[in-house]
Structure formats: structure tokens, C-alpha cells
C-alpha positions in Angstrom: 98.1 5.8 0.4 94.9 3.8 -0.1 91.7 5.6 -0.8 88.5 4.9 1.2 85.3 5.1 -0.7 83.0 7.8 0.7 79.3 8.6 0.3 79.9 10.4 -3.0 81.6 7.4 -4.6 78.8 5.0 -3.5 76.1 7.3 -5.1 77.9 7.4 -8.5 76.8 4.0 -9.8 73.2 4.7 -8.8 73.2 8.0 -10.7 74.6 6.2 -13.7 71.7 3.7 -13.6 69.1 6.5 -13.3 70.7 8.3 -16.3 70.7 5.1 -18.3 67.0 4.3 -17.5 66.0 7.9 -18.4 67.9 7.8 -21.7 66.4 4.4 -22.5 62.9 5.8 -21.8 63.4 8.8 -24.1 64.6 6.5 -26.8 61.6 4.2 -26.4 59.3 7.2 -26.5 60.9 8.5 -29.7 60.6 5.0 -31.2 56.9 4.8 -30.3 56.2 8.2 -32.0 58.1 7.2 -35.1 56.7 3.6 -35.4 53.0 3.7 -36.7 52.5 -0.1 -36.3 53.6 -0.2 -32.7 51.6 3.0 -31.9 48.4 1.3 -33.3 48.9 -1.7 -31.0 49.4 0.4 -27.9 46.6 3.0 -28.7 43.7 0.8 -27.3 45.6 0.2 -24.0 46.4 3.9 -23.7 42.8 4.9 -24.4 41.4 2.4 -21.8 43.9 3.7 -19.2 42.9 7.3 -19.9 39.2 6.5 -19.6 39.8 4.6 -16.3 41.7 7.6 -14.9 38.9 9.9 -16.0 36.3 7.8 -14.2 38.5 7.7 -11.0 39.1 11.4 -11.1 35.5 12.4 -11.8 33.9 14.7 -9.2 31.2 13.1 -6.9 32.4 9.6 -7.4 32.4 8.8 -3.6 28.8 10.0 -3.3 27.8 7.8 -6.3 29.5 4.8 -4.8 27.7 5.4 -1.5 24.4 5.8 -3.3 25.0 2.5 -5.2 25.7 0.8 -1.9 22.5 2.1 -0.4 20.5 1.0 -3.5 21.9 -2.5 -3.3 21.0 -2.7 0.4 17.5 -1.5 -0.4 17.1 -4.1 -3.2 18.2 -6.8 -0.8 15.6 -5.7 1.7 12.8 -5.6 -0.9 13.8 -9.1 -2.1 13.5 -10.4 1.4 10.2 -8.7 1.8 8.9 -10.2 -1.4 9.9 -13.7 -0.2 8.1 -13.1 3.1 5.0 -11.9 1.3 5.1 -14.9 -1.0 4.9 -17.2 2.1 1.9 -15.2 3.4 0.2 -15.5 0.0 0.6 -19.3 0.0 -0.8 -19.5 3.5 -3.7 -17.2 2.6 -4.6 -19.3 -0.5 -4.4 -22.5 1.6 -6.7 -21.0 4.3 -9.2 -19.8 1.6 -9.4 -23.3 0.1 -9.9 -24.8 3.6 -12.6 -22.2 4.4 -14.5 -23.1 1.2 -14.5 -26.7 2.2 -15.8 -25.9 5.7 -18.6 -23.7 4.2 -19.7 -26.5 1.9 -19.8 -28.9 4.8 -21.8 -26.6 6.9 -24.0 -25.5 4.0 -23.3 -21.9 4.9 -24.9 -19.1 3.0 -22.3 -16.7 1.7 -22.6 -13.0 1.1 -23.8 -12.1 -2.4 -21.4 -10.2 -4.6 -22.5 -6.7 -5.7 -21.1 -4.4 -8.4 -18.8 -1.6 -7.3 -17.9 1.8 -8.9 -14.5 3.5 -8.8 -14.8 7.2 -8.7 -12.5 10.2 -8.3 -13.3 12.4 -5.3 -12.5 15.9 -4.2 -13.2 17.9 -1.0 -16.5 19.9 -0.8 -16.0 23.4 0.6 -19.6 24.8 0.5 -21.6 21.7 1.3 -23.9 20.9 4.2 -21.1 18.9 6.0 -17.8 20.1 7.4 -16.1 16.9 6.1 -17.7 16.0 2.8 -16.5 14.6 -0.5 -17.9 14.8 -4.0 -17.5 11.8 -6.3 -17.8 12.0 -10.1 -20.1 9.0 -10.2 -23.9 9.1 -9.6 -27.2 7.6 -10.5 -26.3 7.0 -14.1 -23.4 4.8 -12.9 -25.6 2.8 -10.6 -24.7 4.6 -7.4 -27.4 4.8 -4.7 -27.8 6.4 -1.3 -26.4 4.1 1.4 -23.4 3.0 -0.6 -20.1 3.1 1.4 -16.8 4.4 0.1 -13.4 2.9 0.8 -9.9 3.4 -0.5 -7.0 1.0 -0.7 -6.5 1.1 3.1 -10.0 1.2 4.6 -13.4 2.8 5.0 -13.7 6.5 3.9 -17.4 7.3 4.4 -21.0 6.7 3.2 -23.0 8.1 0.3 -25.7 10.4 1.6 -26.9 12.2 -1.6 -26.9 11.0 -5.2 -27.3 13.1 -8.3 -27.3 12.0 -11.9 -23.5 12.4 -12.4 -22.2 12.9 -8.9 -22.6 11.8 -5.3 -21.9 13.3 -1.9 -19.9 11.3 0.6 -20.0 11.9 4.4 -16.5 11.2 5.6 -15.7 9.4 8.8 -14.0 12.5 10.2 -17.2 14.5 10.3 -19.0 14.9 13.6 -22.3 13.8 12.1 -20.8 10.4 11.0 -21.9 7.4 13.0 -20.4 4.0 12.3 -21.1 0.8 14.3 -17.7 -0.8 14.9 -16.1 -3.6 16.9 -12.6 -4.6 18.0 -11.1 -7.3 16.0 -9.4 -9.0 18.9 -11.4 -7.9 21.9 -14.8 -8.2 20.2 -16.1 -5.0 22.0 -18.6 -3.0 20.2 -19.1 0.7 20.0 -20.3 3.6 17.8 -17.6 5.7 16.2 -18.0 9.4 15.3 -15.5 11.8 13.8 -13.4 14.1 15.8 -12.0 17.5 14.8 -8.4 16.3 14.9 -8.8 13.7 12.1 -9.2 10.7 14.5 -12.4 8.8 15.4 -14.0 8.6 18.8 -15.6 5.5 20.3 -18.8 6.0 22.3 -22.0 4.1 23.3 -20.2 1.0 24.3 -22.7 -1.6 25.5 -20.1 -4.0 26.9 -17.9 -3.2 29.8 -14.2 -3.7 29.0 -11.2 -2.0 27.5 -10.1 -2.1 23.9 -6.7 -3.7 23.3 -4.0 -1.1 22.4 -3.3 -1.1 18.7 -6.0 -3.6 17.7 -7.8 -3.1 14.5 -11.3 -1.6 14.5 -13.7 -3.1 12.0 -17.3 -2.4 11.0 -19.7 -4.6 13.0 -22.5 -4.6 10.4 -25.2 -3.7 12.9 -28.0 -1.6 11.4 -27.2 -2.5 7.9 -25.4 0.8 7.2 -22.0 -0.9 6.5 -21.1 -4.5 5.8 -19.3 -6.5 8.5 -15.5 -6.6 8.6 -14.5 -3.4 6.7 -11.3 -2.0 8.1 -11.8 1.4 9.9 -8.5 1.9 11.8 -6.6 1.1 14.9 -7.1 1.8 18.6 -5.0 4.7 19.7 -5.0 6.7 22.9 -7.4 5.5 25.6 -6.7 7.9 28.4 -9.9 9.8 28.0 -13.5 8.7 28.4 -13.7 8.0 24.6 -10.9 6.0 23.1 -9.4 7.4 19.9 -9.2 5.6 16.6 -6.4 6.2 14.1 -8.2 6.0 10.8 -6.8 3.7 8.2 -8.0 5.8 5.2 -5.4 8.5 6.0 -2.6 6.1 5.1 -4.0 5.4 1.7 -4.9 7.2 -1.6 -7.7 9.7 -1.0 -8.0 10.8 -4.7 -10.0 7.7 -5.7 -12.5 5.6 -3.9 -14.6 2.5 -4.5 -18.3 2.9 -4.0 -19.9 -0.3 -2.9 -23.5 -1.2 -1.8 -24.0 -2.4 1.7 -25.6 -5.9 1.6 -28.6 -5.8 3.8 -30.5 -8.8 5.0 -34.1 -8.4 3.8 -36.9 -8.7 6.3 -39.4 -11.6 5.9 -42.2 -9.2 5.0 -40.2 -7.9 2.1 -41.0 -11.0 0.2 -44.7 -12.1 0.2 -45.1 -15.8 -0.5 -48.3 -16.3 -2.6 -50.3 -19.4 -2.1 -50.6 -21.6 -5.2 -53.7 -21.1 -7.3 -56.2 -24.0 -7.2 -58.5 -24.6 -10.2 -62.3 -24.6 -9.7 -62.6 -28.3 -10.6 -60.0 -29.3 -8.1 -61.9 -27.4 -5.3 -65.1 -29.3 -6.2 -63.4 -32.6 -6.1 -61.9 -31.8 -2.8 -65.3 -30.8 -1.4 -66.9 -34.0 -2.6 -64.3 -36.1 -0.9 
């Protein structure tokens, strides 16, 4: 009778192939171990494969890959920001050159440049003011009373006392501080004093109107205490009778300040113009004529 091949008979050739491949692999492995030349050729490949497997199996690799992706994204954002700032820099340089040309045409008298002193400051705990700073620069460094202090963001205060090697600064946040200010966009003027919560308060407003929300507050230069145009802060809450000012100095470095003199326009009587001296002989000749 004829035989019909079952499942067992169909699996027999496959098993033979598996056995053959296994035996061939064992023979190849024995050959590699016994052949020094072939082993030297394969050793670099085996080492590279082992190193790659170690890197892939290292703990924390997914976190490192995620961090690298975040860093690349941050680098791209910073590069875009640098390109944007480069455009603003070119525009600012162009406007500065144009402004110089206009000033020459109008024969406009500019502000004289004065020397400034960079000093380290620290909070004063037992001083006459609740919000005072001590700077490690004084009279021997050229600092005088009336100098104003600013950091990399804006106005910090005004020098009220000067010693030989130190100076006392009255901060904007002190209640006794009074700064004539104006809105950069609205043009409204006011007097700012310090609040207890670290913000400024706007009072004594001569014009009727409302400050623009978020506009910059600058020194107006009235009274000669501060020069015109120094950044003070931004308009905040205006719900109360006295609008709040978020001070710009709080966003900068408060460990060091620049002490600068406030340029004051001298009064006419400060400079006495003397009449030219006339010789006696010239007076007699004028009388004879």
C-alpha cells in the first residue's frame, strides 16, 4: 500500500537543515579560536559591536536623548533670537547716524558726558532709611551727593551721603524717595515714591489723564535731581488712586551699580561775565573824541 507523508515526515528535512547549520556554526567558531590571523581581523569588528551594545544598554540613555533634543531646540531658539537682535542692532546704528546728522543740521547742543563709578553695594540695616544701600565708593573716587545709581536694568536710587570711601544710596523703594517721572508713550508727568510692597506709586499728577497700561516710566529730568530718560519701570495696576509702577531694577543685578552725576543746567548767575578791561589811555582818547 502506498504511504502518505504525514507532518512528521515533512519536519524531518527542516530538522536536518537546522542540525547542519548548528554544526557548521560550531566548526566555524572552533576555526576562529584556533586561527590567530583571522581572529585579529575580526577583533576590531567585535570590539566595535560590543561598545555599541554597551552604549545602547546603558541606563538613563532615553533621558539623555531627550535632554539632547531639548538642548538642540534651545540652541535653535537662541540662534533665531541672535538673528533678530542683529537686525535691531543694525536699525539702531542707522537711526543713531541719522540722529547725529539732524543734530548737526539743527546745531543742537548735546548733553556733556560725565565720568561714572562702578561700585559694589549692600543693604544697610541700621541706617537712617528703611530702604538704603551702602556703596564701596566715596569721595576719593569722585562720588558726590546727588549722584544717581542705576544697574543694568534701570534706576536704583540717589546718593544722599558721601564719605571718604563709601556712599549711602536712598533706594526708589523707600517712602522718602521722590522721583519726577513721565510716561514714555502718554507723556503724563508725576512724582513717584516708594511703596512698602517693592513697587512705586505715582502721585502729584499735574495733567489729567490715565497712564497707558504697561508703558515705560522714565525720569522727566525736572528739578535736576535725575537726568531725563532714565528707565524707572513699567505701569502696573491702576485700580487705586495712585497707579503702581513695577520697578525695572528688580529684574537686574543689585550687587553692583553705576554711580553717575546728574547733569544740571547751570543758572545764568552762576557764570558772571566780566567786562573787558580798558586801558587809561584808551579812555582819554574816547573822552577827547
